[in-house]
Structure formats: C-alpha cells, structure tokens
PDB file with one MODEL, atoms N, CA, C and O in Angstrom:
MODEL        1
ATOM      1  N   UNK A   1       0.841  -1.180   0.000  1.00  0.00           N
ATOM      2  CA  UNK A   1       0.000   0.000   0.000  1.00  0.00           C
ATOM      3  C   UNK A   1       0.882   1.238   0.000  1.00  0.00           C
ATOM      4  O   UNK A   1       1.930   1.269   0.646  1.00  0.00           O
ATOM      5  N   UNK A   2       0.476   2.192  -0.685  1.00  0.00           N
ATOM      6  CA  UNK A   2       1.176   3.449  -0.814  1.00  0.00           C
ATOM      7  C   UNK A   2       0.900   4.327   0.408  1.00  0.00           C
ATOM      8  O   UNK A   2      -0.230   4.374   0.896  1.00  0.00           O
ATOM      9  N   UNK A   3       1.909   5.008   0.895  1.00  0.00           N
ATOM     10  CA  UNK A   3       1.723   5.890   2.053  1.00  0.00           C
ATOM     11  C   UNK A   3       0.711   6.991   1.760  1.00  0.00           C
ATOM     12  O   UNK A   3      -0.078   7.369   2.626  1.00  0.00           O
ATOM     13  N   UNK A   4       0.739   7.495   0.542  1.00  0.00           N
ATOM     14  CA  UNK A   4      -0.214   8.545   0.183  1.00  0.00           C
ATOM     15  C   UNK A   4      -1.646   8.031   0.218  1.00  0.00           C
ATOM     16  O   UNK A   4      -2.561   8.744   0.630  1.00  0.00           O
ATOM     17  N   UNK A   5      -1.837   6.779  -0.221  1.00  0.00           N
ATOM     18  CA  UNK A   5      -3.171   6.185  -0.184  1.00  0.00           C
ATOM     19  C   UNK A   5      -3.633   6.011   1.258  1.00  0.00           C
ATOM     20  O   UNK A   5      -4.783   6.303   1.585  1.00  0.00           O
ATOM     21  N   UNK A   6      -2.744   5.537   2.113  1.00  0.00           N
ATOM     22  CA  UNK A   6      -3.089   5.364   3.527  1.00  0.00           C
ATOM     23  C   UNK A   6      -3.436   6.703   4.171  1.00  0.00           C
ATOM     24  O   UNK A   6      -4.404   6.806   4.924  1.00  0.00           O
ATOM     25  N   UNK A   7      -2.647   7.719   3.871  1.00  0.00           N
ATOM     26  CA  UNK A   7      -2.918   9.047   4.416  1.00  0.00           C
ATOM     27  C   UNK A   7      -4.231   9.599   3.891  1.00  0.00           C
ATOM     28  O   UNK A   7      -5.010  10.180   4.647  1.00  0.00           O
ATOM     29  N   UNK A   8      -4.482   9.420   2.596  1.00  0.00           N
ATOM     30  CA  UNK A   8      -5.737   9.896   2.006  1.00  0.00           C
ATOM     31  C   UNK A   8      -6.933   9.193   2.629  1.00  0.00           C
ATOM     32  O   UNK A   8      -7.956   9.825   2.894  1.00  0.00           O
ATOM     33  N   UNK A   9      -6.814   7.895   2.864  1.00  0.00           N
ATOM     34  CA  UNK A   9      -7.909   7.145   3.498  1.00  0.00           C
ATOM     35  C   UNK A   9      -8.135   7.638   4.917  1.00  0.00           C
ATOM     36  O   UNK A   9      -9.281   7.816   5.329  1.00  0.00           O
ATOM     37  N   UNK A  10      -7.066   7.861   5.673  1.00  0.00           N
ATOM     38  CA  UNK A  10      -7.203   8.347   7.048  1.00  0.00           C
ATOM     39  C   UNK A  10      -7.837   9.733   7.083  1.00  0.00           C
ATOM     40  O   UNK A  10      -8.685  10.005   7.933  1.00  0.00           O
ATOM     41  N   UNK A  11      -7.437  10.600   6.176  1.00  0.00           N
ATOM     42  CA  UNK A  11      -8.011  11.949   6.107  1.00  0.00           C
ATOM     43  C   UNK A  11      -9.489  11.872   5.731  1.00  0.00           C
ATOM     44  O   UNK A  11     -10.310  12.594   6.297  1.00  0.00           O
ATOM     45  N   UNK A  12      -9.832  11.003   4.783  1.00  0.00           N
ATOM     46  CA  UNK A  12     -11.235  10.865   4.370  1.00  0.00           C
ATOM     47  C   UNK A  12     -12.097  10.373   5.527  1.00  0.00           C
ATOM     48  O   UNK A  12     -13.197  10.881   5.745  1.00  0.00           O
ATOM     49  N   UNK A  13     -11.607   9.401   6.257  1.00  0.00           N
ATOM     50  CA  UNK A  13     -12.364   8.867   7.397  1.00  0.00           C
ATOM     51  C   UNK A  13     -12.517   9.934   8.474  1.00  0.00           C
ATOM     52  O   UNK A  13     -13.604  10.106   9.025  1.00  0.00           O
ATOM     53  N   UNK A  14     -11.436  10.652   8.779  1.00  0.00           N
ATOM     54  CA  UNK A  14     -11.502  11.703   9.793  1.00  0.00           C
ATOM     55  C   UNK A  14     -12.469  12.806   9.371  1.00  0.00           C
ATOM     56  O   UNK A  14     -13.242  13.297  10.195  1.00  0.00           O
ATOM     57  N   UNK A  15     -12.436  13.197   8.114  1.00  0.00           N
ATOM     58  CA  UNK A  15     -13.335  14.246   7.632  1.00  0.00           C
ATOM     59  C   UNK A  15     -14.789  13.817   7.737  1.00  0.00           C
ATOM     60  O   UNK A  15     -15.647  14.611   8.123  1.00  0.00           O
ATOM     61  N   UNK A  16     -15.068  12.575   7.397  1.00  0.00           N
ATOM     62  CA  UNK A  16     -16.437  12.086   7.506  1.00  0.00           C
ATOM     63  C   UNK A  16     -16.874  11.967   8.960  1.00  0.00           C
ATOM     64  O   UNK A  16     -18.035  12.227   9.278  1.00  0.00           O
ATOM     65  N   UNK A  17     -15.968  11.580   9.839  1.00  0.00           N
ATOM     66  CA  UNK A  17     -16.305  11.479  11.262  1.00  0.00           C
ATOM     67  C   UNK A  17     -16.633  12.854  11.838  1.00  0.00           C
ATOM     68  O   UNK A  17     -17.554  12.991  12.642  1.00  0.00           O
ATOM     69  N   UNK A  18     -15.885  13.861  11.428  1.00  0.00           N
ATOM     70  CA  UNK A  18     -16.115  15.221  11.915  1.00  0.00           C
ATOM     71  C   UNK A  18     -17.405  15.792  11.328  1.00  0.00           C
ATOM     72  O   UNK A  18     -18.109  16.549  11.996  1.00  0.00           O
ATOM     73  N   UNK A  19     -17.713  15.433  10.084  1.00  0.00           N
ATOM     74  CA  UNK A  19     -18.883  15.974   9.400  1.00  0.00           C
ATOM     75  C   UNK A  19     -20.199  15.501  10.018  1.00  0.00           C
ATOM     76  O   UNK A  19     -21.231  16.147   9.834  1.00  0.00           O
ATOM     77  N   UNK A  20     -20.179  14.398  10.740  1.00  0.00           N
ATOM     78  CA  UNK A  20     -21.382  13.917  11.386  1.00  0.00           C
ATOM     79  C   UNK A  20     -21.967  12.730  10.655  1.00  0.00           C
ATOM     80  O   UNK A  20     -21.281  12.063   9.881  1.00  0.00           O
ATOM     81  N   UNK A  21     -23.248  12.467  10.905  1.00  0.00           N
ATOM     82  CA  UNK A  21     -23.887  11.289  10.308  1.00  0.00           C
ATOM     83  C   UNK A  21     -23.801  11.314   8.782  1.00  0.00           C
ATOM     84  O   UNK A  21     -23.874  12.369   8.153  1.00  0.00           O
ATOM     85  N   UNK A  22     -23.648  10.145   8.221  1.00  0.00           N
ATOM     86  CA  UNK A  22     -23.602  10.067   6.768  1.00  0.00           C
ATOM     87  C   UNK A  22     -24.385   8.848   6.315  1.00  0.00           C
ATOM     88  O   UNK A  22     -24.676   7.948   7.103  1.00  0.00           O
ATOM     89  N   UNK A  23     -24.715   8.835   5.059  1.00  0.00           N
ATOM     90  CA  UNK A  23     -25.582   7.792   4.520  1.00  0.00           C
ATOM     91  C   UNK A  23     -24.801   6.521   4.210  1.00  0.00           C
ATOM     92  O   UNK A  23     -23.571   6.504   4.247  1.00  0.00           O
ATOM     93  N   UNK A  24     -25.536   5.464   3.906  1.00  0.00           N
ATOM     94  CA  UNK A  24     -24.926   4.199   3.519  1.00  0.00           C
ATOM     95  C   UNK A  24     -24.101   4.378   2.256  1.00  0.00           C
ATOM     96  O   UNK A  24     -23.049   3.757   2.105  1.00  0.00           O
ATOM     97  N   UNK A  25     -24.569   5.216   1.359  1.00  0.00           N
ATOM     98  CA  UNK A  25     -23.829   5.480   0.120  1.00  0.00           C
ATOM     99  C   UNK A  25     -22.476   6.095   0.438  1.00  0.00           C
ATOM    100  O   UNK A  25     -21.469   5.715  -0.158  1.00  0.00           O
ATOM    101  N   UNK A  26     -22.440   7.048   1.376  1.00  0.00           N
ATOM    102  CA  UNK A  26     -21.178   7.655   1.786  1.00  0.00           C
ATOM    103  C   UNK A  26     -20.252   6.613   2.398  1.00  0.00           C
ATOM    104  O   UNK A  26     -19.056   6.593   2.104  1.00  0.00           O
ATOM    105  N   UNK A  27     -20.794   5.753   3.242  1.00  0.00           N
ATOM    106  CA  UNK A  27     -19.991   4.716   3.886  1.00  0.00           C
ATOM    107  C   UNK A  27     -19.403   3.771   2.843  1.00  0.00           C
ATOM    108  O   UNK A  27     -18.253   3.350   2.965  1.00  0.00           O
ATOM    109  N   UNK A  28     -20.175   3.443   1.836  1.00  0.00           N
ATOM    110  CA  UNK A  28     -19.670   2.563   0.777  1.00  0.00           C
ATOM    111  C   UNK A  28     -18.556   3.239  -0.014  1.00  0.00           C
ATOM    112  O   UNK A  28     -17.590   2.586  -0.410  1.00  0.00           O
ATOM    113  N   UNK A  29     -18.684   4.536  -0.244  1.00  0.00           N
ATOM    114  CA  UNK A  29     -17.646   5.270  -0.978  1.00  0.00           C
ATOM    115  C   UNK A  29     -16.345   5.282  -0.176  1.00  0.00           C
ATOM    116  O   UNK A  29     -15.265   5.106  -0.741  1.00  0.00           O
ATOM    117  N   UNK A  30     -16.444   5.487   1.127  1.00  0.00           N
ATOM    118  CA  UNK A  30     -15.251   5.471   1.973  1.00  0.00           C
ATOM    119  C   UNK A  30     -14.640   4.071   1.973  1.00  0.00           C
ATOM    120  O   UNK A  30     -13.427   3.923   1.826  1.00  0.00           O
ATOM    121  N   UNK A  31     -15.473   3.049   2.138  1.00  0.00           N
ATOM    122  CA  UNK A  31     -14.983   1.674   2.146  1.00  0.00           C
ATOM    123  C   UNK A  31     -14.306   1.326   0.825  1.00  0.00           C
ATOM    124  O   UNK A  31     -13.296   0.622   0.815  1.00  0.00           O
ATOM    125  N   UNK A  32     -14.842   1.805  -0.271  1.00  0.00           N
ATOM    126  CA  UNK A  32     -14.260   1.515  -1.584  1.00  0.00           C
ATOM    127  C   UNK A  32     -12.895   2.186  -1.752  1.00  0.00           C
ATOM    128  O   UNK A  32     -12.065   1.706  -2.524  1.00  0.00           O
ATOM    129  N   UNK A  33     -12.655   3.290  -1.039  1.00  0.00           N
ATOM    130  CA  UNK A  33     -11.381   3.982  -1.166  1.00  0.00           C
ATOM    131  C   UNK A  33     -10.272   3.359  -0.321  1.00  0.00           C
ATOM    132  O   UNK A  33      -9.098   3.688  -0.490  1.00  0.00           O
ATOM    133  N   UNK A  34     -10.645   2.464   0.583  1.00  0.00           N
ATOM    134  CA  UNK A  34      -9.657   1.824   1.455  1.00  0.00           C
ATOM    135  C   UNK A  34      -9.052   0.598   0.793  1.00  0.00           C
ATOM    136  O   UNK A  34      -9.718  -0.067  -0.001  1.00  0.00           O
ATOM    137  N   UNK A  35      -7.813   0.292   1.104  1.00  0.00           N
ATOM    138  CA  UNK A  35      -7.204  -0.927   0.552  1.00  0.00           C
ATOM    139  C   UNK A  35      -7.868  -2.162   1.153  1.00  0.00           C
ATOM    140  O   UNK A  35      -8.354  -2.118   2.283  1.00  0.00           O
ATOM    141  N   UNK A  36      -7.891  -3.248   0.414  1.00  0.00           N
ATOM    142  CA  UNK A  36      -8.522  -4.469   0.927  1.00  0.00           C
ATOM    143  C   UNK A  36      -7.659  -5.163   1.958  1.00  0.00           C
ATOM    144  O   UNK A  36      -8.176  -5.903   2.794  1.00  0.00           O
ATOM    145  N   UNK A  37      -6.352  -4.941   1.919  1.00  0.00           N
ATOM    146  CA  UNK A  37      -5.443  -5.584   2.866  1.00  0.00           C
ATOM    147  C   UNK A  37      -4.308  -4.633   3.220  1.00  0.00           C
ATOM    148  O   UNK A  37      -3.980  -3.718   2.465  1.00  0.00           O
ATOM    149  N   UNK A  38      -3.716  -4.875   4.391  1.00  0.00           N
ATOM    150  CA  UNK A  38      -2.511  -4.161   4.799  1.00  0.00           C
ATOM    151  C   UNK A  38      -1.381  -5.165   4.946  1.00  0.00           C
ATOM    152  O   UNK A  38      -1.597  -6.285   5.409  1.00  0.00           O
ATOM    153  N   UNK A  39      -0.188  -4.770   4.557  1.00  0.00           N
ATOM    154  CA  UNK A  39       0.966  -5.619   4.817  1.00  0.00           C
ATOM    155  C   UNK A  39       1.282  -5.544   6.303  1.00  0.00           C
ATOM    156  O   UNK A  39       0.871  -4.601   6.978  1.00  0.00           O
ATOM    157  N   UNK A  40       2.006  -6.528   6.816  1.00  0.00           N
ATOM    158  CA  UNK A  40       2.342  -6.566   8.239  1.00  0.00           C
ATOM    159  C   UNK A  40       3.029  -5.285   8.696  1.00  0.00           C
ATOM    160  O   UNK A  40       2.706  -4.734   9.748  1.00  0.00           O
ATOM    161  N   UNK A  41       3.985  -4.815   7.887  1.00  0.00           N
ATOM    162  CA  UNK A  41       4.720  -3.608   8.256  1.00  0.00           C
ATOM    163  C   UNK A  41       3.791  -2.408   8.366  1.00  0.00           C
ATOM    164  O   UNK A  41       3.950  -1.589   9.271  1.00  0.00           O
ATOM    165  N   UNK A  42       2.836  -2.293   7.471  1.00  0.00           N
ATOM    166  CA  UNK A  42       1.893  -1.172   7.500  1.00  0.00           C
ATOM    167  C   UNK A  42       0.982  -1.258   8.711  1.00  0.00           C
ATOM    168  O   UNK A  42       0.705  -0.250   9.360  1.00  0.00           O
ATOM    169  N   UNK A  43       0.515  -2.470   9.018  1.00  0.00           N
ATOM    170  CA  UNK A  43      -0.352  -2.658  10.174  1.00  0.00           C
ATOM    171  C   UNK A  43       0.376  -2.250  11.452  1.00  0.00           C
ATOM    172  O   UNK A  43      -0.169  -1.500  12.262  1.00  0.00           O
ATOM    173  N   UNK A  44       1.594  -2.735  11.639  1.00  0.00           N
ATOM    174  CA  UNK A  44       2.339  -2.435  12.860  1.00  0.00           C
ATOM    175  C   UNK A  44       2.706  -0.956  12.941  1.00  0.00           C
ATOM    176  O   UNK A  44       2.767  -0.397  14.036  1.00  0.00           O
ATOM    177  N   UNK A  45       2.953  -0.315  11.796  1.00  0.00           N
ATOM    178  CA  UNK A  45       3.222   1.123  11.812  1.00  0.00           C
ATOM    179  C   UNK A  45       2.000   1.889  12.318  1.00  0.00           C
ATOM    180  O   UNK A  45       2.130   2.814  13.121  1.00  0.00           O
ATOM    181  N   UNK A  46       0.818   1.501  11.847  1.00  0.00           N
ATOM    182  CA  UNK A  46      -0.417   2.152  12.286  1.00  0.00           C
ATOM    183  C   UNK A  46      -0.637   1.923  13.774  1.00  0.00           C
ATOM    184  O   UNK A  46      -0.960   2.859  14.505  1.00  0.00           O
ATOM    185  N   UNK A  47      -0.465   0.680  14.230  1.00  0.00           N
ATOM    186  CA  UNK A  47      -0.649   0.365  15.647  1.00  0.00           C
ATOM    187  C   UNK A  47       0.324   1.179  16.493  1.00  0.00           C
ATOM    188  O   UNK A  47      -0.064   1.739  17.518  1.00  0.00           O
ATOM    189  N   UNK A  48       1.571   1.247  16.076  1.00  0.00           N
ATOM    190  CA  UNK A  48       2.589   1.975  16.829  1.00  0.00           C
ATOM    191  C   UNK A  48       2.291   3.469  16.871  1.00  0.00           C
ATOM    192  O   UNK A  48       2.438   4.100  17.917  1.00  0.00           O
ATOM    193  N   UNK A  49       1.872   4.039  15.744  1.00  0.00           N
ATOM    194  CA  UNK A  49       1.599   5.475  15.705  1.00  0.00           C
ATOM    195  C   UNK A  49       0.397   5.871  16.548  1.00  0.00           C
ATOM    196  O   UNK A  49       0.394   6.949  17.143  1.00  0.00           O
ATOM    197  N   UNK A  50      -0.625   5.021  16.611  1.00  0.00           N
ATOM    198  CA  UNK A  50      -1.838   5.362  17.351  1.00  0.00           C
ATOM    199  C   UNK A  50      -1.801   4.926  18.813  1.00  0.00           C
ATOM    200  O   UNK A  50      -2.672   5.317  19.590  1.00  0.00           O
ATOM    201  N   UNK A  51      -0.818   4.130  19.199  1.00  0.00           N
ATOM    202  CA  UNK A  51      -0.733   3.626  20.573  1.00  0.00           C
ATOM    203  C   UNK A  51       0.009   4.602  21.474  1.00  0.00           C
ATOM    204  O   UNK A  51       0.843   5.388  21.024  1.00  0.00           O
ATOM    205  N   UNK A  52      -0.322   4.528  22.758  1.00  0.00           N
ATOM    206  CA  UNK A  52       0.425   5.298  23.741  1.00  0.00           C
ATOM    207  C   UNK A  52       1.798   4.673  23.914  1.00  0.00           C
ATOM    208  O   UNK A  52       1.975   3.477  23.680  1.00  0.00           O
ATOM    209  N   UNK A  53       2.765   5.474  24.320  1.00  0.00           N
ATOM    210  CA  UNK A  53       4.065   4.880  24.613  1.00  0.00           C
ATOM    211  C   UNK A  53       3.940   3.956  25.831  1.00  0.00           C
ATOM    212  O   UNK A  53       3.086   4.168  26.692  1.00  0.00           O
ATOM    213  N   UNK A  54       4.787   2.943  25.895  1.00  0.00           N
ATOM    214  CA  UNK A  54       4.717   2.042  27.039  1.00  0.00           C
ATOM    215  C   UNK A  54       5.196   2.777  28.279  1.00  0.00           C
ATOM    216  O   UNK A  54       5.972   3.729  28.194  1.00  0.00           O
ATOM    217  N   UNK A  55       4.722   2.320  29.435  1.00  0.00           N
ATOM    218  CA  UNK A  55       5.116   2.954  30.684  1.00  0.00           C
ATOM    219  C   UNK A  55       4.196   2.555  31.804  1.00  0.00           C
ATOM    220  O   UNK A  55       3.382   1.643  31.659  1.00  0.00           O
ATOM    221  N   UNK A  56       4.321   3.231  32.914  1.00  0.00           N
ATOM    222  CA  UNK A  56       3.489   2.980  34.091  1.00  0.00           C
ATOM    223  C   UNK A  56       2.356   3.996  34.100  1.00  0.00           C
ATOM    224  O   UNK A  56       2.574   5.189  33.891  1.00  0.00           O
ATOM    225  N   UNK A  57       1.155   3.514  34.342  1.00  0.00           N
ATOM    226  CA  UNK A  57      -0.011   4.382  34.360  1.00  0.00           C
ATOM    227  C   UNK A  57      -0.617   4.373  35.760  1.00  0.00           C
ATOM    228  O   UNK A  57      -0.646   3.335  36.422  1.00  0.00           O
ATOM    229  N   UNK A  58      -1.095   5.518  36.205  1.00  0.00           N
ATOM    230  CA  UNK A  58      -1.613   5.649  37.567  1.00  0.00           C
ATOM    231  C   UNK A  58      -2.944   4.940  37.759  1.00  0.00           C
ATOM    232  O   UNK A  58      -3.306   4.611  38.888  1.00  0.00           O
ATOM    233  N   UNK A  59      -3.663   4.703  36.707  1.00  0.00           N
ATOM    234  CA  UNK A  59      -4.938   4.009  36.824  1.00  0.00           C
ATOM    235  C   UNK A  59      -5.130   3.113  35.607  1.00  0.00           C
ATOM    236  O   UNK A  59      -4.495   3.289  34.567  1.00  0.00           O
ATOM    237  N   UNK A  60      -6.013   2.162  35.773  1.00  0.00           N
ATOM    238  CA  UNK A  60      -6.326   1.256  34.671  1.00  0.00           C
ATOM    239  C   UNK A  60      -7.825   1.325  34.408  1.00  0.00           C
ATOM    240  O   UNK A  60      -8.621   1.400  35.345  1.00  0.00           O
ATOM    241  N   UNK A  61      -8.199   1.301  33.167  1.00  0.00           N
ATOM    242  CA  UNK A  61      -9.601   1.304  32.797  1.00  0.00           C
ATOM    243  C   UNK A  61      -9.915  -0.085  32.244  1.00  0.00           C
ATOM    244  O   UNK A  61      -9.796  -0.330  31.044  1.00  0.00           O
ATOM    245  N   UNK A  62     -10.315  -0.981  33.133  1.00  0.00           N
ATOM    246  CA  UNK A  62     -10.592  -2.350  32.738  1.00  0.00           C
ATOM    247  C   UNK A  62     -12.066  -2.495  32.405  1.00  0.00           C
ATOM    248  O   UNK A  62     -12.926  -2.149  33.216  1.00  0.00           O
ATOM    249  N   UNK A  63     -12.358  -2.996  31.237  1.00  0.00           N
ATOM    250  CA  UNK A  63     -13.735  -3.135  30.771  1.00  0.00           C
ATOM    251  C   UNK A  63     -13.972  -4.585  30.398  1.00  0.00           C
ATOM    252  O   UNK A  63     -13.127  -5.222  29.770  1.00  0.00           O
ATOM    253  N   UNK A  64     -15.130  -5.104  30.791  1.00  0.00           N
ATOM    254  CA  UNK A  64     -15.454  -6.493  30.468  1.00  0.00           C
ATOM    255  C   UNK A  64     -16.931  -6.593  30.141  1.00  0.00           C
ATOM    256  O   UNK A  64     -17.736  -5.788  30.610  1.00  0.00           O
ATOM    257  N   UNK A  65     -17.282  -7.581  29.337  1.00  0.00           N
ATOM    258  CA  UNK A  65     -18.695  -7.810  29.064  1.00  0.00           C
ATOM    259  C   UNK A  65     -19.234  -8.957  29.910  1.00  0.00           C
ATOM    260  O   UNK A  65     -20.355  -9.415  29.686  1.00  0.00           O
ATOM    261  N   UNK A  66     -18.451  -9.427  30.879  1.00  0.00           N
ATOM    262  CA  UNK A  66     -18.881 -10.523  31.741  1.00  0.00           C
ATOM    263  C   UNK A  66     -19.584  -9.997  32.973  1.00  0.00           C
ATOM    264  O   UNK A  66     -19.175  -8.992  33.556  1.00  0.00           O
ATOM    265  N   UNK A  67     -20.647 -10.684  33.366  1.00  0.00           N
ATOM    266  CA  UNK A  67     -21.372 -10.313  34.575  1.00  0.00           C
ATOM    267  C   UNK A  67     -20.558 -10.717  35.804  1.00  0.00           C
ATOM    268  O   UNK A  67     -19.778 -11.668  35.758  1.00  0.00           O
ATOM    269  N   UNK A  68     -20.745  -9.998  36.880  1.00  0.00           N
ATOM    270  CA  UNK A  68     -20.043 -10.358  38.119  1.00  0.00           C
ATOM    271  C   UNK A  68     -20.577 -11.681  38.633  1.00  0.00           C
ATOM    272  O   UNK A  68     -21.774 -11.953  38.546  1.00  0.00           O
ATOM    273  N   UNK A  69     -19.701 -12.488  39.160  1.00  0.00           N
ATOM    274  CA  UNK A  69     -20.110 -13.824  39.610  1.00  0.00           C
ATOM    275  C   UNK A  69     -20.223 -13.993  41.068  1.00  0.00           C
ATOM    276  O   UNK A  69     -20.560 -15.079  41.540  1.00  0.00           O
TER     277      UNK A  69
ENDMDL
END
C-alpha cells in the first residue's frame, strides 16, 4: 500500500467522522477507497503510531462484558 493512499484514506475517514452522520452510500464510498489488505509492516506502523508509549499508568480502565459472579 502506498503511504499517500493510507494518508488519504485516514483523512477521508476523519473528515467524515467530523462531518457527522452520513448515509450508507457515503460509507460505501469510503470503504471503496480503502485498501482491501494491509501488509504486516503497514499494520504495525499504524498500531505503533496510534498507541500510547509504554510505561506505568496511575490508573487502569478495565472493561469487560462478563457479569459479576
């Protein structure tokens, strides 16, 4: 995947998210502009860029869909 394509897809998604609700047709147009697959290197680059740096955190936000037993 081309970096420019990835950037264009990210910008398109962000613009649509900011614009508010959109129709199914709009969603299909956005989906059509995205690549069908990512290479491993591209996936890990995205994960690394969007993740917080590792470290110690003062609190944890643990979420579960399991009922208390």
